[in-house]
NUKENU-823901 format. One record per residue: chain; x negated, y, z negated of N, C-alpha, C in turn; residue in one letter; residue number from 1. Coordinates in steps of 0.1 Angstrom, whole numbers, plus 5000, padded with zeros to 4 digits. Example, Ala and Ser with C-alpha at 12.3 -4.5 7.8 and 13.67 -1.06 7.14 Angstrom:
BEGIN
{A; {4868; 4943; 4922}; {4877; 4955; 4922}; {4868; 4967; 4922}; A; 1}
{A; {4872; 4978; 4929}; {4863; 4989; 4929}; {4871; 5000; 4921}; S; 2}
//
This chain:
BEGIN
{A; {1976; 5280; 1140}; {1962; 5278; 1140}; {1957; 5275; 1126}; X; 1}
{A; {1948; 5265; 1125}; {1943; 5261; 1112}; {1933; 5272; 1107}; X; 2}
{A; {1933; 5275; 1094}; {1924; 5284; 1088}; {1910; 5277; 1086}; X; 3}
{A; {1899; 5284; 1089}; {1886; 5277; 1088}; {1883; 5275; 1073}; X; 4}
{A; {1877; 5264; 1071}; {1872; 5261; 1057}; {1861; 5270; 1054}; X; 5}
{A; {1861; 5276; 1042}; {1851; 5285; 1037}; {1840; 5277; 1029}; X; 6}
{A; {1828; 5279; 1034}; {1816; 5273; 1027}; {1807; 5284; 1021}; X; 7}
{A; {1805; 5283; 1008}; {1796; 5292; 1002}; {1782; 5286; 1001}; X; 8}
{A; {1772; 5293; 1004}; {1758; 5288; 1004}; {1750; 5296; 0993}; X; 9}
{A; {1744; 5288; 0984}; {1735; 5294; 0974}; {1721; 5288; 0976}; X; 10}
{A; {1712; 5297; 0981}; {1698; 5293; 0984}; {1689; 5304; 0982}; X; 11}
{A; {1676; 5302; 0983}; {1666; 5312; 0982}; {1665; 5319; 0996}; X; 12}
{A; {1674; 5328; 0998}; {1674; 5335; 1011}; {1666; 5347; 1011}; X; 13}
{A; {1663; 5353; 1000}; {1657; 5366; 0999}; {1642; 5366; 0997}; X; 14}
{A; {1635; 5354; 0998}; {1621; 5353; 0998}; {1616; 5358; 1012}; X; 15}
{A; {1606; 5367; 1011}; {1601; 5372; 1024}; {1590; 5363; 1030}; X; 16}
{A; {1595; 5351; 1033}; {1586; 5342; 1041}; {1595; 5335; 1051}; X; 17}
{A; {1589; 5331; 1062}; {1597; 5325; 1073}; {1604; 5313; 1069}; X; 18}
{A; {1598; 5304; 1061}; {1605; 5291; 1058}; {1618; 5294; 1051}; X; 19}
{A; {1618; 5302; 1040}; {1630; 5305; 1032}; {1641; 5311; 1041}; X; 20}
{A; {1637; 5321; 1048}; {1647; 5329; 1056}; {1652; 5320; 1068}; X; 21}
{A; {1644; 5313; 1075}; {1648; 5305; 1086}; {1657; 5293; 1082}; X; 22}
{A; {1654; 5287; 1070}; {1662; 5276; 1066}; {1676; 5281; 1063}; X; 23}
{A; {1677; 5292; 1056}; {1690; 5298; 1053}; {1698; 5302; 1066}; X; 24}
{A; {1691; 5308; 1075}; {1697; 5312; 1088}; {1702; 5300; 1096}; X; 25}
{A; {1694; 5289; 1096}; {1697; 5277; 1104}; {1710; 5271; 1098}; X; 26}
{A; {1710; 5269; 1085}; {1722; 5263; 1078}; {1734; 5271; 1081}; X; 27}
{A; {1734; 5284; 1079}; {1746; 5292; 1081}; {1750; 5292; 1095}; X; 28}
{A; {1741; 5293; 1104}; {1744; 5293; 1119}; {1750; 5280; 1123}; X; 29}
{A; {1745; 5269; 1119}; {1750; 5255; 1122}; {1764; 5253; 1117}; X; 30}
{A; {1766; 5257; 1105}; {1779; 5255; 1099}; {1790; 5264; 1106}; X; 31}
{A; {1786; 5276; 1110}; {1795; 5285; 1117}; {1798; 5279; 1131}; X; 32}
{A; {1788; 5274; 1137}; {1790; 5268; 1151}; {1799; 5255; 1150}; X; 33}
{A; {1799; 5249; 1139}; {1807; 5237; 1137}; {1821; 5240; 1134}; X; 34}
{A; {1824; 5253; 1133}; {1838; 5258; 1130}; {1841; 5262; 1116}; X; 35}
{A; {1832; 5262; 1107}; {1834; 5266; 1094}; {1831; 5281; 1092}; X; 36}
{A; {1836; 5287; 1081}; {1833; 5301; 1078}; {1822; 5300; 1067}; X; 37}
{A; {1810; 5301; 1071}; {1799; 5300; 1061}; {1794; 5314; 1057}; X; 38}
{A; {1791; 5314; 1044}; {1787; 5327; 1038}; {1776; 5324; 1028}; X; 39}
{A; {1764; 5332; 1029}; {1754; 5331; 1019}; {1757; 5341; 1009}; X; 40}
{A; {1756; 5336; 0996}; {1759; 5346; 0985}; {1746; 5351; 0979}; X; 41}
{A; {1746; 5364; 0977}; {1735; 5371; 0971}; {1737; 5370; 0956}; X; 42}
{A; {1728; 5362; 0949}; {1729; 5360; 0935}; {1721; 5370; 0928}; X; 43}
{A; {1724; 5372; 0915}; {1715; 5380; 0906}; {1703; 5372; 0905}; X; 44}
{A; {1692; 5376; 0911}; {1680; 5368; 0912}; {1672; 5369; 0900}; X; 45}
{A; {1663; 5359; 0898}; {1654; 5359; 0887}; {1644; 5370; 0888}; X; 46}
{A; {1638; 5374; 0877}; {1628; 5384; 0876}; {1616; 5380; 0884}; X; 47}
{A; {1613; 5367; 0885}; {1601; 5363; 0892}; {1603; 5365; 0907}; X; 48}
{A; {1614; 5362; 0913}; {1616; 5365; 0927}; {1616; 5380; 0930}; X; 49}
{A; {1622; 5388; 0921}; {1622; 5402; 0923}; {1608; 5407; 0924}; X; 50}
{A; {1599; 5402; 0915}; {1585; 5407; 0915}; {1577; 5402; 0927}; X; 51}
{A; {1579; 5390; 0931}; {1571; 5384; 0942}; {1573; 5391; 0955}; X; 52}
{A; {1585; 5396; 0958}; {1588; 5402; 0971}; {1592; 5417; 0970}; X; 53}
{A; {1586; 5424; 0961}; {1589; 5438; 0960}; {1581; 5445; 0971}; X; 54}
{A; {1585; 5457; 0975}; {1580; 5464; 0987}; {1565; 5467; 0985}; X; 55}
{A; {1560; 5471; 0974}; {1546; 5475; 0972}; {1537; 5465; 0966}; X; 56}
{A; {1541; 5452; 0967}; {1533; 5441; 0961}; {1520; 5441; 0968}; X; 57}
{A; {1519; 5443; 0981}; {1506; 5442; 0988}; {1495; 5451; 0982}; X; 58}
{A; {1499; 5463; 0978}; {1489; 5472; 0972}; {1484; 5467; 0958}; X; 59}
{A; {1493; 5460; 0951}; {1490; 5456; 0937}; {1482; 5444; 0937}; X; 60}
{A; {1478; 5438; 0948}; {1471; 5425; 0948}; {1457; 5426; 0941}; X; 61}
{A; {1450; 5437; 0942}; {1437; 5437; 0937}; {1437; 5438; 0921}; X; 62}
{A; {1448; 5442; 0915}; {1450; 5441; 0901}; {1442; 5452; 0893}; X; 63}
{A; {1444; 5452; 0880}; {1438; 5462; 0872}; {1425; 5456; 0865}; X; 64}
{A; {1421; 5444; 0868}; {1409; 5438; 0861}; {1396; 5445; 0865}; X; 65}
{A; {1396; 5452; 0876}; {1383; 5458; 0881}; {1383; 5473; 0878}; X; 66}
{A; {1389; 5478; 0869}; {1390; 5492; 0867}; {1378; 5498; 0859}; X; 67}
{A; {1369; 5490; 0853}; {1357; 5494; 0846}; {1348; 5502; 0856}; X; 68}
{A; {1341; 5512; 0851}; {1333; 5520; 0860}; {1322; 5512; 0867}; X; 69}
{A; {1317; 5501; 0861}; {1307; 5493; 0867}; {1313; 5486; 0879}; X; 70}
{A; {1326; 5485; 0881}; {1332; 5478; 0892}; {1339; 5487; 0902}; X; 71}
{A; {1337; 5500; 0901}; {1344; 5510; 0909}; {1341; 5507; 0924}; X; 72}
{A; {1329; 5504; 0928}; {1326; 5501; 0942}; {1335; 5490; 0947}; X; 73}
{A; {1337; 5479; 0940}; {1345; 5468; 0944}; {1360; 5473; 0945}; X; 74}
{A; {1364; 5481; 0935}; {1378; 5486; 0935}; {1381; 5494; 0947}; X; 75}
{A; {1372; 5504; 0950}; {1374; 5512; 0962}; {1374; 5504; 0975}; X; 76}
{A; {1365; 5494; 0976}; {1365; 5485; 0987}; {1379; 5478; 0989}; X; 77}
{A; {1384; 5472; 0978}; {1396; 5464; 0978}; {1408; 5474; 0981}; X; 78}
{A; {1408; 5486; 0975}; {1419; 5495; 0978}; {1419; 5499; 0993}; X; 79}
{A; {1407; 5501; 0998}; {1406; 5504; 1012}; {1411; 5493; 1021}; X; 80}
{A; {1408; 5481; 1018}; {1413; 5469; 1025}; {1428; 5469; 1024}; X; 81}
{A; {1434; 5471; 1012}; {1448; 5470; 1010}; {1455; 5481; 1018}; X; 82}
{A; {1450; 5493; 1018}; {1456; 5505; 1025}; {1455; 5503; 1040}; X; 83}
{A; {1445; 5496; 1045}; {1443; 5493; 1059}; {1455; 5485; 1064}; X; 84}
{A; {1459; 5475; 1056}; {1470; 5466; 1060}; {1484; 5471; 1055}; X; 85}
{A; {1484; 5482; 1049}; {1497; 5487; 1043}; {1508; 5489; 1053}; X; 86}
{A; {1505; 5495; 1064}; {1515; 5498; 1074}; {1521; 5485; 1080}; X; 87}
{A; {1512; 5476; 1082}; {1517; 5463; 1088}; {1525; 5456; 1077}; X; 88}
{A; {1521; 5456; 1065}; {1529; 5450; 1054}; {1542; 5456; 1053}; X; 89}
{A; {1542; 5469; 1053}; {1555; 5477; 1051}; {1565; 5474; 1063}; X; 90}
{A; {1559; 5473; 1075}; {1567; 5469; 1087}; {1573; 5455; 1086}; X; 91}
{A; {1565; 5446; 1081}; {1570; 5432; 1079}; {1580; 5432; 1068}; X; 92}
{A; {1578; 5439; 1057}; {1588; 5439; 1046}; {1601; 5444; 1051}; X; 93}
{A; {1600; 5455; 1059}; {1613; 5462; 1064}; {1620; 5452; 1073}; X; 94}
{A; {1613; 5445; 1082}; {1619; 5436; 1091}; {1626; 5425; 1084}; X; 95}
{A; {1619; 5419; 1073}; {1626; 5409; 1066}; {1638; 5414; 1059}; X; 96}
{A; {1638; 5426; 1053}; {1649; 5431; 1046}; {1661; 5433; 1056}; X; 97}
{A; {1658; 5438; 1068}; {1668; 5440; 1078}; {1675; 5427; 1082}; X; 98}
{A; {1666; 5417; 1085}; {1672; 5404; 1089}; {1680; 5398; 1078}; X; 99}
{A; {1675; 5398; 1066}; {1682; 5392; 1055}; {1696; 5399; 1053}; X; 100}
{A; {1696; 5413; 1053}; {1708; 5420; 1051}; {1718; 5418; 1062}; X; 101}
{A; {1714; 5418; 1075}; {1723; 5418; 1086}; {1727; 5404; 1090}; X; 102}
{A; {1717; 5395; 1091}; {1719; 5381; 1096}; {1723; 5371; 1085}; X; 103}
{A; {1718; 5373; 1073}; {1721; 5363; 1063}; {1732; 5367; 1054}; X; 104}
{A; {1732; 5380; 1050}; {1742; 5384; 1040}; {1753; 5392; 1046}; X; 105}
{A; {1753; 5394; 1059}; {1764; 5402; 1066}; {1767; 5415; 1060}; X; 106}
{A; {1757; 5422; 1055}; {1758; 5435; 1049}; {1762; 5434; 1034}; X; 107}
{A; {1764; 5422; 1028}; {1768; 5421; 1014}; {1757; 5428; 1005}; X; 108}
{A; {1762; 5436; 0997}; {1753; 5444; 0988}; {1753; 5439; 0973}; X; 109}
{A; {1764; 5435; 0969}; {1766; 5432; 0955}; {1759; 5418; 0951}; X; 110}
{A; {1752; 5418; 0940}; {1746; 5406; 0935}; {1756; 5399; 0926}; X; 111}
{A; {1759; 5387; 0929}; {1770; 5379; 0922}; {1765; 5372; 0910}; X; 112}
{A; {1774; 5371; 0900}; {1771; 5363; 0888}; {1779; 5350; 0889}; X; 113}
{A; {1778; 5342; 0879}; {1785; 5329; 0879}; {1800; 5332; 0879}; X; 114}
{A; {1805; 5342; 0872}; {1819; 5345; 0872}; {1824; 5350; 0886}; X; 115}
{A; {1815; 5357; 0893}; {1819; 5362; 0906}; {1820; 5350; 0916}; X; 116}
{A; {1811; 5340; 0915}; {1811; 5329; 0923}; {1824; 5321; 0922}; X; 117}
{A; {1829; 5320; 0910}; {1841; 5313; 0907}; {1853; 5320; 0914}; X; 118}
{A; {1853; 5333; 0916}; {1863; 5340; 0922}; {1863; 5340; 0937}; X; 119}
{A; {1852; 5335; 0943}; {1851; 5335; 0958}; {1860; 5324; 0964}; X; 120}
{A; {1864; 5314; 0957}; {1874; 5304; 0962}; {1870; 5298; 0975}; X; 121}
{A; {1858; 5292; 0975}; {1853; 5285; 0987}; {1859; 5271; 0986}; X; 122}
{A; {1860; 5264; 0998}; {1864; 5250; 0998}; {1852; 5241; 0994}; X; 123}
{A; {1840; 5245; 0997}; {1828; 5238; 0994}; {1817; 5248; 0991}; X; 124}
{A; {1808; 5244; 0982}; {1796; 5252; 0979}; {1784; 5243; 0982}; X; 125}
{A; {1775; 5248; 0990}; {1762; 5241; 0993}; {1751; 5248; 0985}; X; 126}
{A; {1744; 5240; 0977}; {1733; 5245; 0969}; {1720; 5240; 0975}; X; 127}
{A; {1712; 5249; 0980}; {1700; 5246; 0987}; {1699; 5251; 1001}; X; 128}
{A; {1689; 5248; 1008}; {1678; 5240; 1004}; {1667; 5248; 0997}; X; 129}
{A; {1656; 5242; 0995}; {1644; 5248; 0988}; {1643; 5243; 0974}; X; 130}
{A; {1634; 5249; 0967}; {1631; 5245; 0953}; {1640; 5252; 0943}; X; 131}
{A; {1653; 5250; 0946}; {1663; 5257; 0937}; {1663; 5251; 0923}; X; 132}
{A; {1658; 5240; 0921}; {1657; 5234; 0907}; {1644; 5236; 0900}; X; 133}
{A; {1636; 5245; 0905}; {1623; 5248; 0899}; {1624; 5259; 0888}; X; 134}
{A; {1624; 5255; 0876}; {1626; 5265; 0865}; {1615; 5276; 0865}; X; 135}
{A; {1604; 5273; 0871}; {1593; 5283; 0872}; {1597; 5294; 0881}; X; 136}
{A; {1605; 5291; 0891}; {1609; 5301; 0901}; {1622; 5308; 0897}; X; 137}
{A; {1630; 5302; 0889}; {1643; 5308; 0885}; {1643; 5313; 0871}; X; 138}
{A; {1632; 5313; 0864}; {1630; 5318; 0851}; {1639; 5310; 0841}; X; 139}
{A; {1637; 5297; 0841}; {1645; 5287; 0834}; {1655; 5281; 0844}; X; 140}
{A; {1662; 5271; 0841}; {1671; 5265; 0850}; {1683; 5274; 0852}; X; 141}
{A; {1685; 5277; 0865}; {1696; 5286; 0869}; {1709; 5278; 0871}; X; 142}
{A; {1719; 5280; 0862}; {1731; 5271; 0863}; {1738; 5273; 0877}; X; 143}
{A; {1737; 5284; 0884}; {1743; 5285; 0897}; {1738; 5274; 0907}; X; 144}
{A; {1725; 5271; 0906}; {1719; 5262; 0915}; {1722; 5247; 0911}; X; 145}
{A; {1729; 5246; 0900}; {1733; 5232; 0895}; {1748; 5231; 0896}; X; 146}
{A; {1755; 5241; 0902}; {1769; 5241; 0904}; {1777; 5243; 0892}; X; 147}
{A; {1772; 5250; 0882}; {1778; 5252; 0869}; {1788; 5264; 0869}; X; 148}
{A; {1797; 5264; 0879}; {1807; 5275; 0881}; {1819; 5269; 0888}; X; 149}
{A; {1830; 5275; 0888}; {1842; 5271; 0896}; {1845; 5257; 0894}; X; 150}
{A; {1849; 5252; 0882}; {1852; 5238; 0880}; {1863; 5234; 0890}; X; 151}
{A; {1862; 5222; 0895}; {1872; 5217; 0904}; {1869; 5219; 0918}; X; 152}
{A; {1859; 5228; 0921}; {1855; 5230; 0935}; {1844; 5221; 0939}; X; 153}
{A; {1844; 5216; 0951}; {1835; 5207; 0956}; {1821; 5214; 0958}; X; 154}
{A; {1811; 5208; 0952}; {1797; 5213; 0954}; {1788; 5202; 0957}; X; 155}
{A; {1778; 5205; 0967}; {1768; 5195; 0971}; {1755; 5202; 0971}; X; 156}
{A; {1745; 5194; 0969}; {1731; 5199; 0971}; {1726; 5195; 0985}; X; 157}
{A; {1718; 5204; 0991}; {1713; 5202; 1004}; {1698; 5204; 1004}; X; 158}
{A; {1691; 5193; 1005}; {1676; 5193; 1006}; {1670; 5201; 0994}; X; 159}
{A; {1676; 5200; 0982}; {1671; 5206; 0971}; {1659; 5199; 0966}; X; 160}
{A; {1650; 5206; 0958}; {1638; 5200; 0953}; {1633; 5207; 0941}; X; 161}
{A; {1623; 5200; 0935}; {1616; 5205; 0924}; {1601; 5205; 0928}; X; 162}
{A; {1593; 5213; 0921}; {1578; 5213; 0924}; {1572; 5199; 0922}; X; 163}
{A; {1564; 5196; 0931}; {1556; 5183; 0931}; {1565; 5171; 0931}; X; 164}
{A; {1578; 5173; 0934}; {1587; 5161; 0936}; {1590; 5153; 0923}; X; 165}
{A; {1587; 5158; 0912}; {1589; 5150; 0899}; {1596; 5159; 0889}; X; 166}
{A; {1604; 5153; 0881}; {1611; 5159; 0870}; {1604; 5155; 0857}; X; 167}
{A; {1599; 5164; 0849}; {1592; 5160; 0836}; {1602; 5153; 0827}; X; 168}
{A; {1598; 5143; 0820}; {1606; 5135; 0811}; {1615; 5143; 0802}; X; 169}
{A; {1610; 5154; 0797}; {1617; 5162; 0787}; {1629; 5169; 0794}; X; 170}
{A; {1629; 5170; 0807}; {1640; 5177; 0814}; {1650; 5167; 0821}; X; 171}
{A; {1647; 5155; 0821}; {1655; 5145; 0828}; {1669; 5144; 0823}; X; 172}
{A; {1671; 5146; 0810}; {1685; 5145; 0804}; {1693; 5157; 0809}; X; 173}
{A; {1686; 5169; 0810}; {1693; 5181; 0815}; {1698; 5178; 0830}; X; 174}
{A; {1689; 5173; 0838}; {1692; 5171; 0852}; {1704; 5161; 0853}; X; 175}
{A; {1703; 5150; 0845}; {1713; 5140; 0846}; {1727; 5146; 0843}; X; 176}
{A; {1728; 5154; 0832}; {1740; 5160; 0829}; {1745; 5171; 0839}; X; 177}
{A; {1735; 5180; 0843}; {1739; 5191; 0852}; {1743; 5186; 0866}; X; 178}
{A; {1737; 5175; 0871}; {1740; 5171; 0884}; {1753; 5163; 0885}; X; 179}
{A; {1760; 5160; 0874}; {1773; 5153; 0874}; {1784; 5162; 0880}; X; 180}
{A; {1782; 5175; 0881}; {1792; 5184; 0887}; {1791; 5184; 0902}; X; 181}
{A; {1781; 5177; 0908}; {1780; 5177; 0922}; {1787; 5165; 0929}; X; 182}
{A; {1794; 5167; 0939}; {1801; 5157; 0946}; {1791; 5148; 0954}; X; 183}
{A; {1781; 5154; 0960}; {1771; 5147; 0968}; {1758; 5154; 0965}; X; 184}
{A; {1747; 5146; 0965}; {1734; 5151; 0963}; {1724; 5146; 0974}; X; 185}
{A; {1718; 5156; 0980}; {1707; 5153; 0989}; {1695; 5161; 0985}; X; 186}
{A; {1683; 5154; 0985}; {1671; 5161; 0980}; {1660; 5159; 0991}; X; 187}
{A; {1649; 5166; 0989}; {1638; 5164; 0998}; {1625; 5162; 0990}; X; 188}
//
């Protein structure tokens, strides 16, 4: 019996929004149904992503700008509104975490580095979809999403994008060089 080809997926799977989670789930599910062994890798995420989807973000929305005594009425009102939706927010956060952990990561706990990715020995790595090339989201360009690991392994981009669909002129040389390591490129 032939061994299934192993496909590693690097995408924004951990964002607590339906688009990010469902695109990752759909890609992994489709590849598995096609007979491949697909696995989404949990990368050491950028600081920005960690802050955007932390558990208590909902409470922090009103911010500290209104702490002056002249604004206390507004602060109490906003805190009350935030606390009113807290249980719903916490339930939604917990549901996303459970789905991500069980369905996308198959219980994988460890966050991988570039060195770890090279050791995974996949036949193919799929990078994307989503705005994986948005330096604003990855705290600078993340070399993992440009395939800068495991030399000699086949890597492709899948519906990858940048914000507003354009690459600033100052960054075009970086993209030209970085994308040379990809066997195939698809963008959205």
